[in-house]
VOBA-1610 file (N, C-alpha, C; in pm, whole numbers, padded with zeros to 5 digits, always signed):
BEGIN
Unk+05068-20567+00157Unk+04957-20605+00069Unk+04990-20563-00074Unk+04952-20647-00169Unk+04977-20621-00310Unk+04898-20499-00356Unk+04966-20391-00405Unk+04893-20272-00451Unk+04797-20304-00566Unk+04832-20401-00650Unk+04743-20437-00760Unk+04611-20493-00708Unk+04616-20560-00595Unk+04494-20613-00534Unk+04402-20498-00492Unk+04463-20394-00438Unk+04385-20276-00396Unk+04322-20207-00517Unk+04399-20190-00624Unk+04346-20125-00743Unk+04233-20209-00804Unk+04247-20340-00800Unk+04143-20427-00853Unk+04015-20415-00771Unk+04029-20407-00639Unk+03912-20391-00554Unk+03842-20258-00582Unk+03919-20152-00603Unk+03860-20022-00637Unk+03785-20030-00770Unk+03843-20099-00867Unk+03777-20114-00997Unk+03645-20190-00982Unk+03646-20296-00901Unk+03523-20372-00879Unk+03417-20285-00811Unk+03459-20200-00718Unk+03364-20111-00651Unk+03301-20012-00750Unk+03384-19958-00839Unk+03332-19864-00940Unk+03236-19936-01034Unk+03274-20055-01078Unk+03188-20131-01167Unk+03057-20169-01098Unk+03064-20202-00969Unk+02942-20232-00893Unk+02850-20111-00889Unk+02906-19992-00873Unk+02825-19871-00874Unk+02758-19851-01010Unk+02831-19880-01118Unk+02774-19868-01252Unk+02656-19963-01267Unk+02672-20085-01218Unk+02563-20183-01226Unk+02443-20136-01145Unk+02467-20080-01026Unk+02358-20029-00944Unk+02286-19914-01012Unk+02362-19824-01077Unk+02301-19712-01148Unk+02213-19762-01262Unk+02261-19859-01338Unk+02181-19911-01449Unk+02056-19981-01397Unk+02067-20054-01287Unk+01950-20117-01228Unk+01852-20014-01173Unk+01905-19907-01113Unk+01818-19801-01060Unk+01743-19732-01173Unk+01807-19719-01289Unk+01739-19657-01403Unk+01620-19743-01445Unk+01639-19874-01448Unk+01530-19964-01489Unk+01412-19953-01392Unk+01441-19961-01262Unk+01331-19954-01165Unk+01268-19815-01162Unk+01347-19710-01182Unk+01293-19574-01180Unk+01199-19551-01298Unk+01235-19602-01415Unk+01146-19587-01530Unk+01018-19668-01511Unk+01029-19782-01444Unk+00909-19862-01416Unk+00816-19787-01320Unk+00874-19724-01216Unk+00792-19646-01123Unk+00728-19528-01195Unk+00806-19459-01279Unk+00753-19345-01353Unk+00641-19387-01447Unk+00655-19504-01508Unk+00551-19553-01600Unk+00422-19584-01525Unk+00434-19633-01400Unk+00314-19662-01322Unk+00243-19535-01280Unk+00320-19428-01256Unk+00261-19306-01201Unk+00229-19201-01307Unk+00279-19219-01428Unk+00251-19123-01535Unk+00216-19198-01662Unk+00270-19153-01775Unk+00241-19220-01900Unk+00346-19326-01928Unk+00302-19451-01958Unk+00399-19554-01998Unk+00477-19509-02121Unk+00607-19532-02118Unk+00690-19493-02232Unk+00734-19349-02230Unk+00708-19278-02117Unk+00748-19138-02109Unk+00899-19122-02106Unk+00970-19226-02061Unk+01116-19223-02056Unk+01170-19339-02136Unk+01281-19319-02206Unk+01340-19430-02283Unk+01387-19541-02191Unk+01350-19663-02222Unk+01388-19778-02139Unk+01532-19818-02167Unk+01602-19854-02060Unk+01739-19902-02075Unk+01735-20047-02122Unk+01825-20080-02213Unk+01835-20218-02260Unk+01875-20307-02142Unk+01783-20395-02102Unk+01810-20481-01988Unk+01928-20574-02013Unk+01954-20603-02141Unk+02069-20686-02174Unk+02199-20622-02130Unk+02206-20488-02138Unk+02327-20417-02094Unk+02345-20433-01944Unk+02238-20414-01868Unk+02246-20430-01723Unk+02287-20572-01685Unk+02231-20669-01753Unk+02265-20808-01722Unk+02408-20840-01762Unk+02452-20786-01876Unk+02590-20810-01919Unk+02690-20750-01821Unk+02660-20630-01772Unk+02747-20567-01674Unk+02751-20649-01545Unk+02634-20699-01503Unk+02629-20778-01380Unk+02705-20909-01395Unk+02691-20975-01510Unk+02763-21101-01533Unk+02913-21075-01539Unk+02953-20967-01606Unk+03095-20933-01611Unk+03151-20904-01473Unk+03072-20834-01391Unk+03115-20807-01253Unk+03130-20936-01175Unk+03037-21030-01195Unk+03043-21158-01123Unk+03168-21237-01162Unk+03200-21237-01291Unk+03318-21310-01338Unk+03446-21248-01280Unk+03453-21115-01283Unk+03572-21048-01230Unk+03584-21066-01079Unk+03472-21069-01010Unk+03476-21092-00865Unk+03524-21233-00833Unk+03480-21330-00913Unk+03528-21467-00894Unk+03679-21475-00918Unk+03725-21407-01023Unk+03869-21405-01051Unk+03945-21339-00937Unk+03887-21234-00880Unk+03951-21165-00767Unk+03961-21258-00647Unk+03855-21333-00619Unk+03856-21425-00505Unk+03959-21536-00525Unk+03969-21586-00646Unk+04070-21689-00676Unk+04210-21630-00659Unk+04227-21506-00700Unk+04356-21438-00685Unk+04395-21429-00538Unk+04299-21392-00452Unk+04331-21382-00309Unk+04366-21518-00250Unk+04310-21625-00308Unk+04338-21760-00256Unk+04481-21803-00284Unk+04543-21744-00387Unk+04679-21785-00426Unk+04784-21679-00394Unk+04746-21580-00314Unk+04841-21478-00272Unk+04845-21472-00120Unk+04942-21402-00069Unk+04958-21391+00077Unk+04861-21287+00131Unk+04736-21328+00148Unk+04634-21240+00203Unk+04579-21301+00332Unk+04534-21218+00425Unk+04477-21269+00550Unk+04354-21356+00523Unk+04325-21442+00617Unk+04209-21531+00602Unk+04078-21452+00594Unk+04069-21341+00671Unk+03946-21263+00667Unk+03924-21201+00530Unk+04035-21167+00461Unk+04023-21109+00327Unk+03971-21213+00229Unk+04021-21335+00240Unk+03973-21442+00153Unk+03826-21473+00179Unk+03790-21477+00308Unk+03651-21505+00343Unk+03558-21395+00291Unk+03603-21271+00301Unk+03523-21159+00252Unk+03509-21164+00100Unk+03617-21201+00032Unk+03613-21210-00114Unk+03514-21316-00161Unk+03516-21433-00097Unk+03424-21539-00136Unk+03281-21506-00093Unk+03266-21431+00014Unk+03132-21384+00051Unk+03076-21293-00058Unk+03163-21210-00113Unk+03121-21124-00224Unk+03080-21205-00346Unk+03153-21312-00374Unk+03119-21398-00487Unk+02980-21459-00468Unk+02955-21512-00349Unk+02825-21576-00322Unk+02713-21473-00327Unk+02734-21357-00266Unk+02632-21252-00265Unk+02598-21208-00406Unk+02699-21183-00487Unk+02675-21137-00623Unk+02614-21245-00710Unk+02654-21371-00688Unk+02598-21481-00767Unk+02448-21492-00743Unk+02406-21480-00618Unk+02263-21488-00587Unk+02189-21368-00646Unk+02248-21249-00631Unk+02184-21128-00686Unk+02171-21138-00837Unk+02275-21188-00905Unk+02270-21201-01050Unk+02167-21304-01093Unk+02161-21416-01020Unk+02062-21519-01053Unk+01920-21465-01039Unk+01896-21386-00937Unk+01763-21326-00919Unk+01733-21227-01030Unk+01833-21149-01070Unk+01812-21049-01173Unk+01792-21107-01312Unk+01840-21230-01334Unk+01826-21292-01466Unk+01690-21356-01486Unk+01605-21352-01385Unk+01470-21406-01402Unk+01391-21321-01501Unk+01290-21383-01558Unk+01209-21313-01658Unk+01138-21195-01594Unk+01146-21080-01660Unk+01081-20960-01611Unk+00935-20959-01654Unk+00849-20890-01577Unk+00884-20813-01458Unk+00910-20903-01337Unk+01009-20864-01258Unk+01041-20941-01139Unk+00928-20930-01038Unk+00908-21035-00961Unk+00810-21028-00853Unk+00862-20931-00748Unk+00773-20871-00667Unk+00819-20776-00565Unk+00923-20835-00471Unk+00902-20960-00427Unk+00998-21023-00337Unk+01134-21039-00403Unk+01134-21086-00527Unk+01260-21103-00600Unk+01330-20970-00620Unk+01253-20867-00655Unk+01312-20735-00677Unk+01376-20678-00552Unk+01311-20698-00438Unk+01365-20647-00311Unk+01494-20718-00275Unk+01495-20851-00284Unk+01616-20926-00252Unk+01730-20893-00349Unk+01695-20875-00476Unk+01796-20841-00576Unk+01863-20708-00541Unk+01782-20609-00504Unk+01838-20478-00469Unk+01922-20485-00343Unk+01873-20557-00242Unk+01946-20568-00115Unk+02083-20631-00135Unk+02087-20740-00211Unk+02213-20811-00231Unk+02311-20727-00312Unk+02260-20648-00407Unk+02348-20561-00485Unk+02412-20456-00396Unk+02332-20396-00307Unk+02387-20296-00215Unk+02485-20361-00118Unk+02452-20479-00071Unk+02540-20549+00022Unk+02673-20584-00044Unk+02669-20623-00171Unk+02792-20656-00242Unk+02885-20535-00250Unk+02827-20418-00279Unk+02910-20298-00288Unk+02982-20273-00156Unk+02913-20291-00044Unk+02976-20271+00087Unk+03088-20371+00111Unk+03068-20494+00068Unk+03173-20596+00083Unk+03298-20557+00005Unk+03279-20513-00119Unk+03392-20475-00202Unk+03463-20351-00147Unk+03385-20255-00097Unk+03447-20136-00037Unk+03527-20174+00087Unk+03475-20267+00167Unk+03550-20314+00284Unk+03681-20381+00242Unk+03676-20456+00132Unk+03798-20519+00081Unk+03896-20413+00033Unk+03845-20310-00034Unk+03932-20202-00082Unk+04001-20132+00035Unk+03928-20112+00145Unk+03988-20052+00264Unk+04095-20145+00321Unk+04063-20274+00328Unk+04157-20370+00385Unk+04281-20393+00302Unk+04278-20361+00174Unk+04396-20377+00088Unk+04473-20247+00069Unk+04426-20138+00130Unk+04493-20009+00113Unk+04623-20005+00192Unk+04710-19914+00151Unk+04840-19900+00218Unk+04824-19853+00362Unk+04730-19761+00386Unk+04712-19708+00521Unk+04662-19815+00617Unk+04579-19907+00568Unk+04527-20013+00656Unk+04636-20111+00696Unk+04733-20131+00607Unk+04836-20230+00633Unk+04957-20174+00707Unk+04946-20050+00753Unk+05044-19997+00847Unk+04996-20024+00989Unk+05083-20017+01088Unk+05039-20037+01227Unk+04926-19940+01262Unk+04820-19988+01325Unk+04706-19901+01353Unk+04741-19788+01450Unk+04686-19671+01422Unk+04704-19556+01510Unk+04579-19543+01596Unk+04595-19554+01727Unk+04481-19546+01817Unk+04433-19402+01830Unk+04303-19387+01850Unk+04242-19255+01860Unk+04295-19181+01982Unk+04319-19053+01964Unk+04370-18968+02072Unk+04255-18883+02124Unk+04192-18927+02232Unk+04079-18853+02287Unk+04009-18934+02394Unk+03908-18876+02457Unk+03835-18946+02564Unk+03757-19064+02509Unk+03749-19169+02587Unk+03677-19289+02543Unk+03527-19268+02563Unk+03450-19300+02459Unk+03305-19292+02463Unk+03249-19434+02457Unk+03197-19485+02569Unk+03158-19627+02575Unk+03054-19668+02472Unk+02963-19577+02435Unk+02855-19612+02343Unk+02892-19592+02197Unk+03010-19539+02169Unk+03046-19511+02030Unk+03061-19639+01948Unk+03134-19737+02002Unk+03154-19861+01926Unk+03023-19933+01897Unk+02934-19954+01998Unk+02807-20019+01967Unk+02723-19940+01867Unk+02726-19807+01877Unk+02647-19726+01784Unk+02701-19737+01642Unk+02834-19735+01628Unk+02894-19748+01495Unk+02865-19884+01435Unk+02870-19989+01517Unk+02843-20124+01467Unk+02696-20140+01431Unk+02607-20070+01503Unk+02463-20082+01477Unk+02420-20004+01354Unk+02500-19908+01309Unk+02458-19824+01197Unk+02437-19901+01067Unk+02532-19987+01023Unk+02509-20059+00896Unk+02380-20142+00893Unk+02344-20219+00999Unk+02217-20291+00993Unk+02096-20199+00980Unk+02099-20083+01046Unk+01989-19989+01032Unk+01982-19933+00891Unk+02098-19904+00831Unk+02099-19856+00694Unk+02045-19963+00599Unk+02084-20089+00622Unk+02036-20198+00537Unk+01883-20212+00550Unk+01831-20196+00671Unk+01685-20201+00689Unk+01618-20088+00613Unk+01676-19969+00619Unk+01618-19855+00548Unk+01621-19877+00398Unk+01728-19938+00347Unk+01737-19970+00205Unk+01631-20073+00167Unk+01610-20172+00254Unk+01509-20274+00228Unk+01370-20211+00220Unk+01340-20119+00310Unk+01210-20054+00308Unk+01194-19967+00183Unk+01304-19905+00139Unk+01297-19828+00015Unk+01271-19916-00105Unk+01337-20032-00109Unk+01314-20126-00220Unk+01171-20179-00215Unk+01120-20204-00096Unk+00982-20252-00083Unk+00883-20146-00131Unk+00914-20020-00105Unk+00826-19913-00154Unk+00830-19904-00307Unk+00949-19914-00365Unk+00959-19905-00511Unk+00887-20021-00579Unk+00880-20135-00512Unk+00814-20251-00571Unk+00671-20267-00520Unk+00615-20161-00462Unk+00474-20159-00420Unk+00442-20263-00313Unk+00537-20292-00225Unk+00511-20385-00115Unk+00458-20310+00007Unk+00515-20193+00035Unk+00472-20110+00148Unk+00454-19966+00101Unk+00402-19884+00190Unk+00391-19742+00161Unk+00525-19674+00188Unk+00531-19545+00164Unk+00656-19472+00182Unk+00683-19439+00329Unk+00580-19447+00415Unk+00597-19404+00554Unk+00701-19485+00631Unk+00703-19620+00623Unk+00809-19694+00694Unk+00949-19655+00647Unk+00963-19633+00518Unk+01093-19593+00463Unk+01135-19457+00519Unk+01042-19365+00528Unk+01074-19232+00580Unk+01107-19239+00729Unk+01034-19321+00804Unk+01062-19333+00947Unk+01201-19392+00970Unk+01234-19496+00894Unk+01366-19556+00907Unk+01475-19459+00865Unk+01447-19376+00764Unk+01545-19278+00718Unk+01578-19178+00828Unk+01478-19136+00904Unk+01504-19042+01013Unk+01589-19107+01122Unk+01562-19234+01152Unk+01640-19305+01254Unk+01785-19323+01208Unk+01803-19361+01082Unk+01938-19379+01028Unk+02014-19248+01029Unk+01947-19140+00988Unk+02012-19009+00984Unk+02057-18967+01124Unk+01969-18985+01221Unk+02003-18949+01359Unk+02123-19029+01409Unk+02121-19160+01386Unk+02229-19247+01435Unk+02361-19212+01367Unk+02359-19194+01234Unk+02482-19163+01161Unk+02539-19028+01202Unk+02451-18929+01222Unk+02498-18797+01261Unk+02558-18799+01401Unk+02497-18877+01491Unk+02551-18887+01627Unk+02690-18949+01625Unk+02705-19062+01555Unk+02834-19130+01549Unk+02940-19041+01487Unk+02908-18977+01375Unk+03005-18892+01307Unk+03041-18771+01391Unk+02942-18711+01455Unk+02967-18591+01535Unk+03055-18623+01656Unk+03030-18736+01721Unk+03111-18775+01836Unk+03257-18793+01794Unk+03278-18856+01679Unk+03415-18876+01631Unk+03481-18743+01598Unk+03413-18656+01526Unk+03473-18530+01483Unk+03499-18436+01600Unk+03418-18443+01704Unk+03434-18353+01818Unk+03536-18401+01920Unk+03566-18530+01920Unk+03648-18585+02027Unk+03781-18645+01982Unk+03797-18675+01853Unk+03917-18746+01811Unk+03986-18673+01695Unk+04090-18597+01726Unk+04165-18529+01619Unk+04248-18625+01535Unk+04278-18741+01588Unk+04353-18843+01515Unk+04291-18978+01545Unk+04306-19077+01457Unk+04379-19073+01330Unk+04298-19008+01217Unk+04369-18972+01112Unk+04304-18904+00999Unk+04202-18995+00931Unk+04233-19123+00923Unk+04141-19215+00854Unk+04006-19221+00925Unk+04005-19213+01058Unk+03880-19215+01133Unk+03799-19088+01105Unk+03865-18975+01104Unk+03796-18848+01076Unk+03745-18844+00932Unk+03826-18896+00839Unk+03781-18899+00700Unk+03656-18985+00684Unk+03652-19098+00756Unk+03535-19185+00750Unk+03412-19114+00806Unk+03432-19037+00914Unk+03320-18963+00974Unk+03269-18854+00880Unk+03361-18781+00818Unk+03321-18675+00724Unk+03248-18736+00604Unk+03298-18848+00553Unk+03234-18913+00439Unk+03093-18959+00475Unk+03078-19020+00593Unk+02947-19071+00633Unk+02846-18958+00650Unk+02884-18853+00720Unk+02790-18745+00745Unk+02754-18671+00615Unk+02852-18659+00524Unk+02826-18592+00396Unk+02732-18674+00309Unk+02757-18804+00302Unk+02673-18891+00219Unk+02532-18901+00275Unk+02519-18911+00407Unk+02387-18921+00468Unk+02306-18794+00443Unk+02367-18678+00459Unk+02295-18553+00435Unk+02255-18540+00288Unk+02342-18583+00199Unk+02308-18582+00056Unk+02190-18675+00028Unk+02192-18792+00092Unk+02083-18889+00074Unk+01951-18833+00125Unk+01954-18763+00237Unk+01832-18703+00291Unk+01775-18602+00193Unk+01860-18517+00138Unk+01815-18417+00041Unk+01756-18482-00083Unk+01820-18587-00132Unk+01768-18657-00251Unk+01635-18724-00220Unk+01622-18781-00099Unk+01497-18844-00061Unk+01383-18744-00054Unk+01411-18628+00003Unk+01308-18523+00011Unk+01269-18478-00129Unk+01369-18461-00217Unk+01340-18418-00353Unk+01255-18521-00427Unk+01289-18650-00413Unk+01212-18756-00480Unk+01069-18759-00427Unk+01053-18744-00294Unk+00919-18747-00236Unk+00836-18628-00284Unk+00896-18510-00293Unk+00823-18392-00339Unk+00781-18407-00485Unk+00868-18466-00567Unk+00832-18487-00708Unk+00712-18580-00720Unk+00709-18684-00636Unk+00594-18774-00636Unk+00469-18704-00583Unk+00487-18626-00477Unk+00374-18559-00413Unk+00311-18456-00508Unk+00392-18392-00589Unk+00343-18289-00681Unk+00308-18345-00819Unk+00307-18480-00829Unk+00272-18547-00956Unk+00369-18509-01068Unk+00497-18502-01034Unk+00600-18471-01134Unk+00677-18595-01177Unk+00616-18714-01158Unk+00686-18837-01194Unk+00710-18847-01344Unk+00632-18775-01422Unk+00650-18780-01566Unk+00743-18674-01620Unk+00807-18597-01533Unk+00897-18491-01577Unk+01039-18543-01592Unk+01124-18472-01665Unk+01263-18517-01683Unk+01345-18515-01555Unk+01294-18454-01448Unk+01371-18443-01325Unk+01360-18568-01239Unk+01254-18645-01257Unk+01225-18755-01166Unk+01331-18865-01175Unk+01364-18908-01297Unk+01456-19022-01313Unk+01594-18993-01255Unk+01658-18880-01287Unk+01791-18855-01228Unk+01789-18849-01076Unk+01685-18790-01019Unk+01677-18779-00873Unk+01663-18916-00808Unk+01576-19000-00863Unk+01556-19133-00803Unk+01678-19223-00824Unk+01744-19211-00940Unk+01867-19288-00961Unk+01973-19247-00859Unk+01988-19116-00841Unk+02086-19066-00744Unk+02049-19111-00603Unk+01920-19113-00572Unk+01875-19155-00439Unk+01912-19301-00412Unk+01889-19387-00510Unk+01924-19529-00493Unk+02076-19546-00483Unk+02150-19478-00569Unk+02296-19493-00572Unk+02360-19441-00445Unk+02317-19324-00399Unk+02372-19269-00275Unk+02330-19354-00155Unk+02214-19421-00165Unk+02176-19515-00061Unk+02275-19629-00049Unk+02319-19681-00164Unk+02422-19785-00162Unk+02553-19732-00103Unk+02587-19607-00139Unk+02708-19546-00084Unk+02696-19523+00066Unk+02574-19495+00114Unk+02553-19476+00257Unk+02584-19604+00334Unk+02536-19717+00282Unk+02565-19844+00348Unk+02715-19871+00351Unk+02783-19848+00238Unk+02927-19870+00232Unk+03001-19777+00328Unk+02959-19651+00334Unk+03024-19555+00424Unk+03003-19593+00570Unk+02885-19644+00603Unk+02860-19686+00742Unk+02944-19807+00779Unk+02966-19897+00683Unk+03051-20013+00708Unk+03195-19968+00733Unk+03245-19877+00650Unk+03381-19826+00668Unk+03393-19754+00802Unk+03289-19678+00839Unk+03291-19607+00967Unk+03300-19707+01082Unk+03222-19814+01077Unk+03228-19915+01183Unk+03365-19980+01190Unk+03423-20008+01074Unk+03555-20069+01070Unk+03660-19976+01133Unk+03655-19849+01096Unk+03754-19754+01146Unk+03739-19731+01296Unk+03614-19727+01345Unk+03593-19708+01489Unk+03648-19828+01567Unk+03617-19948+01520Unk+03665-20068+01590Unk+03817-20081+01584Unk+03876-20032+01476Unk+04022-20040+01462Unk+04093-19935+01545Unk+04040-19813+01546Unk+04108-19701+01613Unk+04070-19686+01759Unk+03950-19735+01796Unk+03903-19722+01934Unk+03865-19862+01983Unk+03962-19947+02011Unk+03929-20083+02056Unk+03862-20080+02192Unk+03777-20179+02222Unk+03712-20183+02355Unk+03816-20191+02465Unk+03786-20126+02574Unk+03877-20126+02688Unk+03883-20266+02749Unk+04003-20318+02763Unk+04018-20450+02822Unk+04019-20442+02974Unk+03988-20552+03038Unk+03984-20553+03185Unk+04123-20532+03240
//
């Protein structure tokens, strides 16, 4: 695999995170304005967020065209064009006149998080370690591990959707909190099973450590954000950084769960008859 392709995918992932952070700042200031004094926090220039998103879309399209003219697997090309379509829809929704409707805002956030996971999956698929012969896991086979790992990303995406619905006043915080507990339990079970039973390969263990670390960080940020709201501290300088970090780490949680599912399926293939 072309190393430049891998570096480009990493750059797109970093840029996608920057776009998510800028979008999270906009929504966080809007939430703070509803719960405290309007104008308590400086508003981010929405033109900057839109310019970053458009630039990301253009670079993603160029990346997909690049994969079409290089020796890349068909799944890599399909994933690249899926990223183009996902980001194009998210950008189109974000370019609508503000304030966005709750439905538009939720879909915009979901597609942005989904795009990051697609790009991270591409970055994994273009890495040098992925393009070496796969190393099978050395340990006892756990029949439920593969289904649990595959089920984790959809549960994380549901939890992200409920969080976006809460930020846009569609639902209360309780469904988001309930889904967060389910996601945390599932991610911890999958990661713990891998760490306790499979000393190799290293990539599988690294994915498990990353997932469990990011999920625990996300839980702490969620508790902190909820306490700030509960104590009427939405107008304090602490609220915006915590909520931005909560949204951003949520996107990283989805990406980490996708990588975990990929590594489990690659290193622990289903037992054949």
